[in-house]
C-alpha positions, -999 to +999 in steps of 0.1 A: -513+727-165-479+746-178-462+737-145-471+703-146-456+699-181-423+717-173-419+695-140-426+661-163-400+675-191-374+681-163-378+647-148-376+630-183-342+650-190-329+641-158-335+604-159-324+604-197-290+616-186-287+592-157-291+564-180-267+579-204-241+580-178-247+549-164-244+533-198-212+549-203-198+538-170-208+502-178-191+504-212-159+517-198-161+491-169-167+463-191-139+475-216-108+451-216-077+468-204-049+470-231-012+472-227-013+506-244-032+520-214-012+506-188+018+521-206+004+554-209-006+554-173+032+544-163+045+574-184+026+598-163+043+588-133+074+609-140+055+639-155+020+643-139+019+618-110-014+627-097-030+617-129-009+586-130-022+574-098-058+578-105-055+560-139-035+533-123-064+529-094-091+524-124-069+502-142-062+479-112-098+474-104-105+467-143-076+444-149-082+422-120-110+405-139-085+396-166-067+363-166-034+376-180-003+394-170-018+430-171-030+430-135+004+421-124+019+450-144-004+475-132+006+465-096+041+469-104+036+501-120+019+513-087+050+502-069+070+524-092+048+553-085+050+550-047+087+544-051+091+574-070+074+595-043+097+579-017+067+559+001+088+529+005+060+510+025+032+513-001+059+506-028+068+470-013+032+463-008+023+467-044+055+449-056+048+421-032+012+417-047+026+420-084+052+390-077+023+368-064+005+378-096+030+370-119+027+332-113+034+320-147+055+352-160+091+346-147+108+375-166+081+401-151+086+384-116+121+390-119+118+425-129+096+431-101+118+418-075+145+439-090+124+469-082+118+457-046+156+458-044+158+492-055+132+504-028+150+484-001+185+499-015+170+535-011+159+528+024+194+514+033+180+482+040+208+464+020+204+429+033+168+428+022+178+444-010+204+416-019+180+388-009+153+402-036+181+403-061+192+367-054+157+355-059+157+375-092+189+359-101+179+324-098+149+331-122+174+346-146+194+315-143+165+295-152+155+315-181+190+322-192+177+358-201+207+380-210+188+412-207+177+402-173+212+394-161+220+429-171+193+444-151+200+424-122+238+428-121+235+464-126+213+469-094+237+445-074+265+470-083+243+499-071+237+481-038+273+472-033+285+507-041+259+519-013+273+493+009+311+509+000+320+476-014+336+492-044+354+461-055+323+440-057+302+471-071+329+473-100+325+436-109+290+433-109+288+466-134+310+453-157+290+419-159+259+439-163+274+456-193+286+426-207+253+409-206+235+441-220+260+439-251+254+403-255+216+405-254+194+396-284+190+430-293+219+452-280+205+479-258+225+510-260+204+530-235+208+504-208+244+501-215+249+540-214+231+539-177+255+512-165+284+534-180+272+563-160+273+542-129+307+530-136+318+565-142+304+576-108+324+545-091+357+555-107+349+591-097+348+580-061+384+561-067+397+595-080+402+578-114+389+610-131+402+604-166+383+572-172+354+585-154+350+613-176+353+592-209+323+569-195+304+599-188+307+612-222+299+581-239+269+577-215+257+614-227+260+607-263+234+579-262+213+594-236+208+630-247+183+622-275+168+592-260+135+588-240+154+585-208+161+624-202+160+618-165+189+593-171+207+620-190+202+647-164+216+623-137+247+617-158+251+655-159+246+657-122+273+627-115+298+644-137+292+680-121+300+659-087+335+646-102+343+683-112+334+695-079+355+669-061+385+684-082+374+719-074+367+728-110+340+750-102+335+766-135+332+734-152+309+722-125+286+750-130+280+744-165+267+709-160+249+717-127+228+743-143+217+719-169+211+691-146+190+713-122+167+728-152+159+689-163+158+673-127+136+698-109+105+690-134+103+652-120+100+663-082+120+634-070+127+640-035+161+619-037+173+636-067+163+670-053+184+662-020+214+651-042+210+682-067+205+709-040+235+694-020+257+697-050+245+733-055+254+744-020+289+729-026+293+750-059+283+782-041+305+774-013+336+768-035+327+799-058+325+821-029+289+829-027+279+821+009+243+832+008+235+810-022+255+782-006+235+785+027+202+786+010+210+755-011+222+734+019+193+743+039+169+731+011+187+697+007+184+692+045+146+701+046+140+676+017+161+649+035+144+654+068+110+654+051+114+622+031+140+604+055+167+602+026+198+585+039+220+609+021+208+637+045+238+626+067+263+636+040+244+668+033+242+677+069+281+670+073+289+694+044+265+720+058+281+718+093+315+721+077+304+752+058+291+769+090+323+759+108+345+776+079+320+807+080+323+809+120+284+811+121+272+803+153+238+811+147+237+787+118+256+761+141+232+762+167+203+758+144+220+726+127+229+712+162+194+711+171+187+686+143+221+667+144+217+660+182+181+662+194+160+653+163+147+617+166+140+612+129+177+625+122+190+600+144+172+572+129+185+581+094+222+584+108+221+549+121+209+537+086+235+557+066+265+545+050+298+544+071+315+569+049+286+593+054+287+587+091+326+593+092+321+627+074+293+637+097+314+628+128+344+649+115+323+681+109+309+675+146+343+671+159+352+705+144+321+722+154+328+710+192+363+720+188+352+757+176+326+756+208+354+745+229+337+713+244+368+693+239+352+664+256+325+657+230+353+666+205+373+638+217+341+613+216+334+622+179+371+618+171+372+580+187+340+574+163+360+585+135+388+559+142+363+531+145+346+540+113+378+545+094+391+511+103+357+496+090+357+515+056+393+505+050+381+468+054+360+472+023+391+479+002+416+450+011+408+427+043+441+408+039+464+438+038+444+459+062+444+429+090+477+440+103+468+476+106+435+466+122+453+446+149+476+476+155+445+500+158+430+477+186+462+480+206+460+519+202+423+519+212+432+497+242+460+522+252+435+551+247+410+534+270+437+529+297+447+566+295+410+578+297+405+557+328+439+568+343+427+605+336+394+598+352+408+583+383+431+617+383+399+637+381+382+620+407+411+623+432+413+660+423+376+664+428+378+652+463+409+675+472+385+702+458+357+694+479+379+693+510+395+725+500+361+744+497+351+729+531+384+746+546+384+778+524+362+793+495+389+808+480+413+780+479+384+759+466+377+783+438+416+784+429+418+746+428+387+746+405+403+769+381+433+746+380+413+715+375+394+731+343+426+741+327+443+708+335+414+688+318+413+712+286+452+709+281+449+672+286+419+668+262+436+690+235+468+669+237+447+636+236+429+649+206+458+657+187+477+624+195+445+606+182+446+628+149+484+620+144+477+583+149+447+584+126+469+599+098+496+574+104+470+546+100+457+564+068+493+567+055+499+528+060+466+520+044+475+543+012+511+526+009+493+491+010+470+504-016+499+517-038+516+484-036+484+465-046+482+489-077+520+484-086+514+445-084+483+447-107+502+469-133+533+443-133+506+414-139+490+432-166+523+439-183+531+401-182+496+393-196+501+418-224+535+400-232+518+367-231+489+378-253+519+392-279+538+358-279+503+337-287+498+365-317+533+354-329+524+318-328+493+326-348+515+346-372+540+317-375+508+292-378+498+311-409+532+313-423+532+274-420+499+271-439+512+293-465+544+276-471+525+241-470+502+254-499+536+264-519+552+229-512+521+212-525+521+231-558+560+229-561+586+209-544+615+231-532+645+223-506+646+262-499+607+259-492+613+228-470+642+243-451+621+276-444+592+255-431+614+235-409+630+268-394+596+284-390+582+252-369+615+251-348+609+288-340+574+281-335+579+255-311+603+274-290+581+304-289+553+281-280+573+266-252+585+302-237+548+310-238+538+280-220+567+286-194+556+324-188+521+315-184+530+289-157+548+316-139+520+340-143+492+317-136+506+289-115+474+280-097+456+274-132+482+249-144+481+231-111+444+228-112+442+217-148+467+189-140+446+174-115+441+135-120+404+139-115+402+157-149+427+136-168+435+161-192+461+157-220+490+181-227+471+193-258+438+196-238+456+216-212+470+238-238+437+243-253+422+254-218+452+280-214+443+296-248+407+296-236+415+312-204+432+341-226+396+352-238+406+342-276+381+337-301+378+302-318+393+316-349+424+328-329+427+293-311+425+276-342+453+295-356+474+291-325+469+254-326+471+251-364+434+236-366+401+253-381+376+271-361+352+242-364+377+219-350+383+241-322+345+240-314+346+203-316+375+202-292+356+222-267+325+200-271+345+171-263+360+188-233+325+198-221+314+163-223+347+150-207+342+172-176+306+164-175+296+201-181+263+209-197+273+240-221+303+263-232+286+289-203+295+261-178+330+255-195+338+291-193+327+292-156+346+260-148+377+275-165+372+307-143+368+287-113+404+271-120+421+303-114+412+301-075 
């Protein structure tokens, strides 16, 4: 009887527990997903990724039943999670689902497309990245959302930097900063992030003073912000700049703080970047054991996650092994560099600059191993890549160098073919000699080997000399471009000074006219005529200088199809100098409201829709 009661009690307890759990699950499943829940799961991605994905999986099932944007946000956040884990296929899958879910939410759809572009860029699929950004840009154009423009143009800059098109990268970064500053709520953190990117770009171009100032401005904003990852990445970028200048003591301070911060995120791309820099630091500081340890950690991370920067890491490690004459390390690295299929796939996707650095290291290694034929082949690849890289800087001025390079390559090809023909003839003689007498054959074999070795060394030195000559010509052309740009900037400053002088004279005219109204005076009348004469002379001189500096703009504005009057052309000139309405009004002697009216009439006369279209139209007249 006692046993029967015990069994009944236990069954009753289990049934009660099951009903309670079932009721809790039903209540949780029926609970509406809130934005705060999604935001909390997103924040976990960077601190506790395993908890984040579990939470996001639950939210995906629950939000799918809601007819709002939260389902798309959850899908986008799952894409971010897989992007951080460097799983590009899964990231792109969820981003595409999110784009489809944001049918009626244009801004969120554009931001998701921007996230897709980031994943494509990290996988070195640059055309796909640009395609996603163009789709996002179309949405931004439709919504005229300045913050969206800032986000998209910032990523455009990152893609073009990865493609080594530094001119477009700089242009888009400056646009991004401008749009973030013009947004409804000036986003200081976003501006700081873009300044950090611009600093990295200027560091790449060896403009270190300006880069350092940008890094410092970014750090001041990011240090106490929620975006601590951006702060640590800024420290790492600044450390890279100091390493490029061989300022190892300064680099150490920034590297140690960056390492302590970035390691906690466990991001493979950041780890590879950080450990590569640590290897460079210890190599420069003369601590070879630590340098080798960090270089190998970076290579391991790059291979495991197939990170494009691995090629640059391998090049630096090969150079380090070459400088140490460490044969064991060299042979270990060559197993990956030559035989590993994953490494070869990454090499094909890496940037031209990283490929060139890798081939330079391989050429040195092959010379060390006395494999001059392989060293010669890598040297040829360097020349081909060097020309392609140069084209990204200045296509017009490099065209002549490119043609000269093709001529030299043809000459080298003919030289190699002639050398191959000579080797074949010598091989025939050697075989005949062996048939006659083994001793004579061995003698000719030794001669053949010595001859080929000497010829390959001479050919390699000749290629290097020609490569340096091409590089010197390129540097000269680049310096001329910088000088021309400096002259143009000086003339533009002079033009602005003259315009400012006219504004000052107009203010004097207004002041004297006020005095004349109150008191008639021949002296004031004479002073007014003198100022107006000086103002007319100053304005005519300004117009003449502007014509000399911007002949294309004046020609375009004078086209019959626009039918612009002289005063309208002068107004367009002042507008193209980026003057405010108040400054234009003072220069023309009219009020700010009259300036706005004049601009409105011009917009209507030119069949434009807005002031933004007028600024765009005016910018195109410079071409």
